[in-house]
C-alpha positions as semicolon CSV with decimal commas, in nm:
position;residue;x (nm);y (nm);z (nm)
1;X;0,006;-0,003;0,001
2;X;0,133;0,344;-0,097
3;X;0,211;0,603;0,163
4;X;-0,058;0,868;0,188
5;X;0,042;1,235;0,189
6;X;-0,198;1,514;0,283
7;X;-0,133;1,856;0,116
8;X;-0,290;2,161;0,279
9;X;-0,266;2,477;0,076
10;X;-0,520;2,731;-0,052
11;X;-0,347;2,759;-0,389
12;X;-0,536;2,504;-0,598
13;X;-0,281;2,502;-0,882
14;X;-0,008;2,432;-0,637
15;X;-0,197;2,148;-0,470
16;X;-0,266;1,993;-0,817
17;X;0,103;2,028;-0,910
18;X;0,218;1,862;-0,585
19;X;-0,037;1,585;-0,630
20;X;0,080;1,523;-0,991
21;X;0,448;1,492;-0,899
22;X;0,398;1,299;-0,575
23;X;0,171;1,055;-0,754
24;X;0,441;1,003;-1,013
25;X;0,679;0,924;-0,726
26;X;0,446;0,646;-0,604
27;X;0,256;0,825;-0,326
28;X;-0,120;0,856;-0,268
29;X;-0,230;1,215;-0,213
30;X;-0,526;1,407;-0,079
31;X;-0,549;1,787;-0,108
32;X;-0,727;2,027;0,128
33;X;-0,768;2,397;0,062
34;X;-0,837;2,476;0,434
35;X;-0,806;2,294;0,768
36;X;-1,172;2,248;0,851
37;X;-1,184;1,870;0,772
38;X;-0,818;1,770;0,816
39;X;-0,839;1,659;1,178
40;X;-1,127;1,429;1,103
41;X;-0,940;1,289;0,805
42;X;-0,634;1,220;1,018
43;X;-0,852;1,032;1,267
44;X;-1,002;0,817;0,989
45;X;-0,701;0,745;0,763
46;X;-0,341;0,638;0,803
47;X;-0,151;0,944;0,684
48;X;0,223;0,916;0,643
49;X;0,302;1,285;0,591
50;X;0,151;1,635;0,575
51;X;0,264;1,927;0,357
52;X;0,130;2,238;0,515
53;X;0,137;2,601;0,399
54;X;0,184;2,869;0,671
55;X;-0,055;3,123;0,511
56;X;-0,390;2,940;0,502
57;X;-0,736;3,103;0,474
58;X;-0,890;3,123;0,829
59;X;-0,578;2,954;0,983
60;X;-0,208;2,992;1,040
61;X;-0,029;2,674;0,949
62;X;0,212;2,666;1,242
63;X;-0,070;2,729;1,492
64;X;-0,273;2,455;1,335
65;X;0,008;2,207;1,366
66;X;0,067;2,319;1,727
67;X;-0,297;2,229;1,806
68;X;-0,262;1,898;1,637
69;X;0,040;1,808;1,844
70;X;-0,142;1,902;2,166
71;X;-0,420;1,659;2,069
72;X;-0,165;1,374;2,016
73;X;-0,138;1,371;1,635
74;X;0,229;1,288;1,551
75;X;0,205;1,271;1,173
76;X;0,523;1,414;1,018
77;X;0,492;1,771;0,882
78;X;0,682;1,958;0,614
79;X;0,602;2,326;0,602
80;X;0,595;2,470;0,252
81;X;0,576;2,848;0,290
82;X;0,673;3,186;0,144
83;X;0,762;3,291;0,495
84;X;1,137;3,259;0,458
85;X;1,282;3,456;0,752
86;X;1,492;3,279;1,024
87;X;1,224;3,345;1,285
88;X;0,951;3,206;1,059
89;X;1,143;2,880;1,016
90;X;1,211;2,860;1,388
91;X;0,842;2,903;1,459
92;X;0,767;2,622;1,213
93;X;1,000;2,382;1,390
94;X;0,889;2,489;1,733
95;X;0,525;2,422;1,644
96;X;0,609;2,061;1,564
97;X;0,718;2,078;1,205
98;X;0,986;1,821;1,092
99;X;1,111;2,010;0,784
100;X;1,065;2,357;0,629
101;X;1,078;2,441;0,258
102;X;1,046;2,793;0,128
103;X;0,864;2,906;-0,186
104;X;0,972;2,911;-0,462
105;X;1,104;2,556;-0,444
106;X;1,247;2,276;-0,643
107;X;0,988;2,003;-0,691
108;X;1,255;1,727;-0,705
109;X;1,400;1,844;-0,378
110;X;1,051;1,841;-0,213
111;X;0,988;1,482;-0,336
112;X;1,316;1,368;-0,207
113;X;1,256;1,526;0,134
114;X;0,916;1,360;0,151
115;X;1,072;1,020;0,091
116;X;1,344;1,076;0,340
117;X;1,112;1,194;0,616
118;X;0,866;0,910;0,562
119;X;1,145;0,660;0,568
120;X;1,295;0,811;0,887
121;X;0,961;0,835;1,066
122;X;0,860;0,479;0,971
123;X;1,196;0,344;1,106
124;X;1,153;0,541;1,435
125;X;0,788;0,491;1,491
126;X;0,679;0,195;1,693
127;X;0,388;0,376;1,857
128;X;0,035;0,326;1,730
129;X;-0,242;0,572;1,820
130;X;-0,621;0,588;1,769
131;X;-0,826;0,856;1,942
132;X;-0,726;0,830;2,314
133;X;-0,557;0,487;2,273
134;X;-0,178;0,466;2,249
135;X;0,018;0,145;2,204
136;X;0,401;0,147;2,237
137;X;0,497;-0,180;2,068
138;X;0,859;-0,160;2,203
139;X;0,776;-0,140;2,566
140;X;0,437;-0,321;2,525
141;X;0,280;-0,027;2,710
142;X;-0,082;0,056;2,638
143;X;-0,255;0,376;2,743
144;X;-0,628;0,463;2,723
145;X;-0,702;0,825;2,817
146;X;-0,353;0,841;2,970
147;X;-0,436;0,539;3,203
148;X;-0,217;0,235;3,154
149;X;-0,399;-0,100;3,100
150;X;-0,256;-0,450;3,099
151;X;-0,295;-0,649;2,775
152;X;-0,149;-0,983;2,678
153;X;0,084;-1,011;2,379
154;X;-0,199;-1,144;2,167
155;X;-0,428;-0,863;2,268
156;X;-0,162;-0,607;2,185
157;X;-0,106;-0,760;1,846
158;X;-0,479;-0,765;1,783
159;X;-0,518;-0,399;1,888
160;X;-0,224;-0,289;1,671
161;X;-0,381;-0,469;1,372
162;X;-0,704;-0,287;1,425
163;X;-0,530;0,051;1,459
164;X;-0,326;-0,008;1,146
165;X;-0,654;-0,073;0,960
166;X;-0,886;0,167;1,148
167;X;-1,235;0,206;1,002
168;X;-1,179;-0,104;0,782
169;X;-1,361;-0,433;0,834
170;X;-1,129;-0,711;0,926
171;X;-1,267;-1,050;0,854
172;X;-1,220;-1,341;1,100
173;X;-1,017;-1,513;0,824
174;X;-0,785;-1,216;0,803
175;X;-0,737;-1,204;1,177
176;X;-0,662;-1,579;1,185
177;X;-0,386;-1,536;0,925
178;X;-0,229;-1,207;1,047
179;X;-0,272;-1,221;1,429
180;X;-0,303;-1,593;1,508
181;X;-0,096;-1,714;1,209
182;X;-0,332;-2,013;1,202
183;X;-0,631;-2,057;0,966
184;X;-0,762;-2,327;1,198
185;X;-0,828;-2,086;1,479
186;X;-1,193;-2,115;1,572
187;X;-1,448;-1,840;1,548
188;X;-1,529;-1,879;1,913
189;X;-1,161;-1,814;2,004
190;X;-1,150;-1,495;1,801
191;X;-1,477;-1,373;1,943
192;X;-1,366;-1,432;2,303
193;X;-1,033;-1,254;2,244
194;X;-1,211;-0,947;2,098
195;X;-1,462;-0,947;2,374
196;X;-1,181;-0,943;2,641
197;X;-0,996;-0,671;2,451
198;X;-1,309;-0,452;2,429
199;X;-1,364;-0,502;2,806
200;X;-1,009;-0,398;2,888
201;X;-1,031;-0,085;2,661
202;X;-1,331;0,013;2,876
203;X;-1,548;0,106;2,576
204;X;-1,721;-0,157;2,374
205;X;-1,782;0,098;2,099
206;X;-1,417;0,115;2,000
207;X;-1,442;-0,225;1,824
208;X;-1,773;-0,305;1,658
209;X;-1,888;-0,624;1,497
210;X;-2,022;-0,615;1,142
211;X;-2,267;-0,889;1,079
212;X;-2,136;-1,176;0,862
213;X;-1,821;-0,978;0,776
214;X;-1,598;-0,932;1,085
215;X;-1,493;-0,648;1,304
216;X;-1,368;-0,291;1,276
217;X;-1,215;-0,015;1,493
218;X;-1,408;0,310;1,463
């Protein structure tokens, strides 16, 4: 599956240009001309990188990213801005930006930086997040609303698989193969494991069953 890059800029021609070149480089892209629906999109989709303009209609890009960071969104950010003073760049990094490119820019340089940042962040990231759930796969530490809960190794692997595929229906056959590594695992075993996981998460609405199809995290 291709990495998904979100582009936030109110210059439509620029968004289309970036989408064209990033698509040629093998990325999936989604463009936004303002920030009104971006947070919801980040909640629903697995976004690998955001390219954010500083001068947005009804929003300042650095302040928008600051608010995302406060809410726990850790998606890597490249600022793409005409603001080219030293203090502007510093504010971009202080707000949670990972890179800063000034306009006008070289498109090949931007594509290269996107590839490098995604590669670096995927190598460093071993933390999976969904809403107020956070799973550190290295330490096997799971937090729900900042409260630590105890999950078994199987339950952690199951939760991570749901987070990696949030809002997607996962069939029992898929879970057998990916989590249990055994197509012979019974439906009852899977149902019991998911029931226990839901109970430990403290909210049965996190993971919902879809009749005759499987389960999804939403």
